[in-house]
C-alpha positions in Angstrom: 8.3 -9.5 15.3 7.2 -13.3 14.8 5.8 -13.3 18.2 3.8 -10.1 17.6 2.5 -11.6 14.2 1.3 -14.8 16.2 -0.5 -12.6 18.8 -1.8 -10.3 16.0 -3.2 -13.7 14.5 -4.6 -14.9 17.7 -6.5 -11.6 18.6 -7.9 -11.6 15.1 -9.5 -15.0 15.6 -11.0 -13.9 19.0 -12.4 -10.8 17.4 -13.8 -12.8 14.5 -15.5 -15.5 16.5 -16.7 -13.4 19.4 -19.0 -11.6 16.9 -17.3 -8.1 17.3 -16.1 -8.4 13.6 -19.4 -9.0 12.3 -21.2 -6.2 14.2 -18.5 -3.8 13.0 -18.6 -4.9 9.3 -22.5 -4.5 9.4 -22.1 -1.0 10.8 -19.5 0.0 8.3 -21.4 -1.5 5.3 -24.5 0.5 6.3 -22.7 3.8 7.1 -20.1 3.5 4.3 -16.2 3.3 5.0 -12.9 3.5 3.1 -9.8 1.5 3.4 -6.5 1.7 1.7 -4.7 -1.6 1.6 -0.9 -1.6 1.2 1.2 -4.6 -0.1 5.1 -4.9 -1.0 5.8 -8.2 -2.3 3.8 -11.4 -3.6 5.7 -14.8 -3.3 5.0 -18.1 -4.7 2.8 -20.4 -3.0 0.8 -19.5 0.1 3.5 -17.3 1.7 4.7 -17.1 5.4 5.5 -14.7 8.1 7.3 -11.7 6.7 6.9 -8.7 4.2 5.5 -11.0 1.6 1.9 -12.4 1.0 1.6 -15.7 -0.9 0.0 -15.5 -4.4 -2.7 -17.9 -3.4 -3.8 -15.8 -0.4 -3.5 -12.7 -2.5 -5.9 -14.0 -5.1 -8.2 -14.9 -2.2 -8.0 -11.5 -0.7 -8.6 -9.8 -4.0 -11.7 -12.2 -4.7 -13.0 -11.0 -1.2 -12.4 -7.3 -2.2 -14.2 -7.7 -5.5 -17.1 -9.7 -4.1 -17.8 -7.9 -0.9 -16.3 -4.4 -1.2 -16.3 -1.6 -3.8 -12.7 -1.2 -5.3 -12.0 2.3 -6.3 -9.5 4.6 -7.9 -7.4 6.8 -5.6 -9.3 10.0 -6.5 -12.5 8.3 -5.7 -11.4 7.8 -2.2 -12.3 11.1 -0.7 -15.1 9.8 1.3 -17.5 6.8 1.4 -20.5 8.0 -0.6 -23.3 5.8 0.6 -23.3 2.2 1.7 -20.7 -0.3 1.4 -16.9 -0.6 2.0 -14.5 1.3 -0.5 -11.3 -0.3 -0.9 -8.2 1.1 -2.8 -5.4 -1.3 -3.4 -1.8 0.0 -3.4 1.8 -1.6 -3.8 4.8 0.1 -2.6 8.4 0.0 -4.1 7.9 -1.9 -7.5 9.5 -5.3 -7.2 9.2 -7.6 -10.1 6.7 -9.9 -8.4 4.0 -7.0 -8.4 4.2 -7.1 -12.4 4.3 -11.0 -12.5 2.0 -12.1 -9.8 0.0 -9.3 -8.4 -1.0 -7.5 -11.5 -2.6 -10.5 -13.4 -4.8 -11.1 -10.4 -5.9 -7.3 -10.3 -6.5 -7.2 -14.0 -8.6 -10.5 -13.8 -10.9 -8.8 -11.2 -10.7 -5.4 -12.7 -9.4 -4.0 -9.4 -7.6 -0.5 -9.6 -4.1 -0.4 -7.9 -1.7 2.3 -7.3 1.9 1.3 -7.7 4.3 3.5 -5.7 7.4 3.2 -7.5 10.8 3.8 -6.0 12.5 4.7 -9.3 16.1 3.5 -8.6 14.7 0.0 -8.0 12.3 0.1 -10.9 14.2 1.8 -13.6 17.9 1.4 -12.5 17.9 -2.0 -10.9 19.4 -0.8 -7.7 18.3 -2.1 -4.4 16.6 0.4 -2.1 17.2 -1.5 1.1 19.2 -4.2 2.6 18.0 -7.5 1.6 18.8 -11.0 1.1 15.9 -11.5 -1.5 18.0 -10.6 -4.5 16.2 -13.2 -6.8 14.8 -13.1 -10.0 11.7 -11.2 -8.8 13.5 -8.2 -7.6 13.9 -6.1 -10.8 11.1 -5.6 -13.3 11.8 -6.0 -16.9 11.2 -3.6 -19.8 8.3 -5.8 -20.9 6.9 -5.7 -17.4 6.9 -1.9 -17.3 5.4 -1.7 -20.7 2.5 -4.0 -19.5 1.8 -2.0 -16.6 1.9 1.2 -18.7 -0.7 -0.3 -21.1 -2.7 -1.6 -18.1 -6.2 -0.1 -17.5 -6.1 -0.8 -13.7 -2.6 0.6 -12.9 -1.9 4.1 -11.6 1.7 5.2 -10.8 2.6 7.0 -7.7 5.9 8.6 -6.4 7.8 6.7 -3.8 10.9 8.9 -4.0 14.1 7.8 -6.0 16.0 6.0 -3.4 13.4 5.1 -0.7 15.0 7.5 2.1 12.9 8.4 5.0 11.8 12.1 5.1 12.5 12.2 8.8 16.3 11.9 8.1 16.3 14.5 5.2 16.5 18.3 4.8 13.6 19.8 3.1 15.8 20.2 0.0 16.7 16.7 0.0 13.0 15.7 0.1 12.4 18.1 -2.7 15.3 16.4 -4.6 13.9 12.8 -4.0 10.6 13.9 -5.4 12.0 15.7 -8.4 14.2 12.7 -9.4 11.3 10.3 -9.2 8.8 12.4 -11.1 11.4 13.0 -13.7 12.3 9.2 -14.1 8.6 8.2 -14.3 7.8 10.9 -16.8 10.9 9.7 -19.0 10.3 6.2 -18.7 6.4 5.9 -18.7 5.3 9.3 -20.0 3.4 9.9 -16.8 3.3 12.5 -14.1 2.2 11.1 -10.8 -0.2 12.9 -8.7 0.1 10.8 -5.5 3.0 10.0 -3.3 3.6 7.4 -0.6 6.1 8.0 2.2 8.9 5.6 2.6 8.4 3.7 5.8 5.5 6.2 6.4 5.3 6.2 10.2 4.2 9.3 12.1 7.9 10.5 12.6 8.2 10.5 8.9 5.5 13.0 8.1 6.5 16.6 8.1 4.3 19.8 7.9 7.0 21.6 5.6 6.7 18.8 2.8 3.2 20.3 1.8 4.9 23.1 -0.2 7.1 20.3 -1.9 4.2 18.1 -2.7 2.3 21.1 -4.4 5.3 22.2 -6.2 5.4 18.7 -7.9 1.5 18.6 -8.5 1.3 15.9 -5.8 -2.6 15.9 -4.7 -2.4 13.1 -2.0 0.2 11.5 0.0 -0.2 8.1 1.7 1.5 6.9 5.0 1.9 3.5 6.7 0.0 4.8 9.8 -2.9 2.3 10.3 -6.5 3.7 10.0 -9.5 4.0 7.8 -10.3 7.0 5.7 -12.8 9.3 7.1 -13.9 13.0 6.8 -11.1 14.0 9.2 -8.3 12.4 6.9 -5.7 15.1 5.7 -4.7 14.7 2.0 -1.3 14.6 2.9 -1.5 12.1 5.6 -3.9 9.4 4.4 -3.7 6.2 6.6 -3.4 2.6 5.1 -3.9 -1.0 6.3 -0.7 -2.9 6.0 -1.3 -6.4 4.4 2.2 -7.3 3.4 2.5 -10.2 5.6 -1.1 -11.2 5.9 -1.5 -14.8 4.9 -4.5 -15.6 6.8 -8.1 -15.1 5.7 -9.6 -14.2 9.1 -6.6 -11.8 9.9 -7.1 -10.2 6.5 -10.9 -9.6 7.1 -10.2 -8.2 10.7 -7.4 -5.8 9.5 -9.5 -4.5 6.6 -11.9 -3.2 9.1 -9.3 -1.4 11.0 -9.7 -3.6 14.2 -6.0 -4.2 14.9 -4.7 -0.6 14.7 -3.5 -0.6 18.3 -1.4 -3.8 17.6 0.0 -2.4 14.6 1.1 0.9 16.2 2.7 -1.1 19.2 4.8 -3.2 16.5 5.8 -0.2 14.9 7.1 1.5 18.1 9.1 -1.8 18.8 10.6 -1.5 15.4 12.2 1.8 16.2 
């Protein structure tokens, strides 16, 4: 996948310096647009190729969002109301570096964020996928959770208990994953999430029969990993997001935020199957 990343980077710079980026940005600012950004982990320094963004790059990206966009809460994302680009920031899973590296940046900038918590990881300190990154930044502490609970910028969403993909589960198992996660978040944080993010979240992971399960657990919106901007055709249980987990380049960040690399992202996801 490293080759695709560098290809993505080259295409982003071509789009940026050709003028296409500036034309699209001007149009979206005039017409109004909404983008949901998704991150997973924030690593020390400037990061590299992979599922982590470097903390210095994340700081710069949030500065851009605060200065050139309109950060919004999840329930303000229905449609862009007027000029400007609305941005919702989300984090999946709940690794400790969200609490120690990302959250301080978001609080300084007063940028709302939805943390989609995989509850086995967050509360029971169990890895939700195979990883060789079992370091001190994997599992949050009780103090981390309390700070997030008290934070004015954090909303907590459901990301299942064990991070199993819906495409491989029966509808009863999907129901169980949501129920266990809702109960754990209620027990530990005193919150009842109203939003959900599909683990992996590709097209094959979405299912029509999940709508009844979402409604049963009072889930009002579900977020995918399908790339795209939010518009009037966006369905409540299939909200697209722009993946920023590996983005450690300023130009790539700006171009992706406008949804200009969706085709390449779809190609990368197909190759990962």
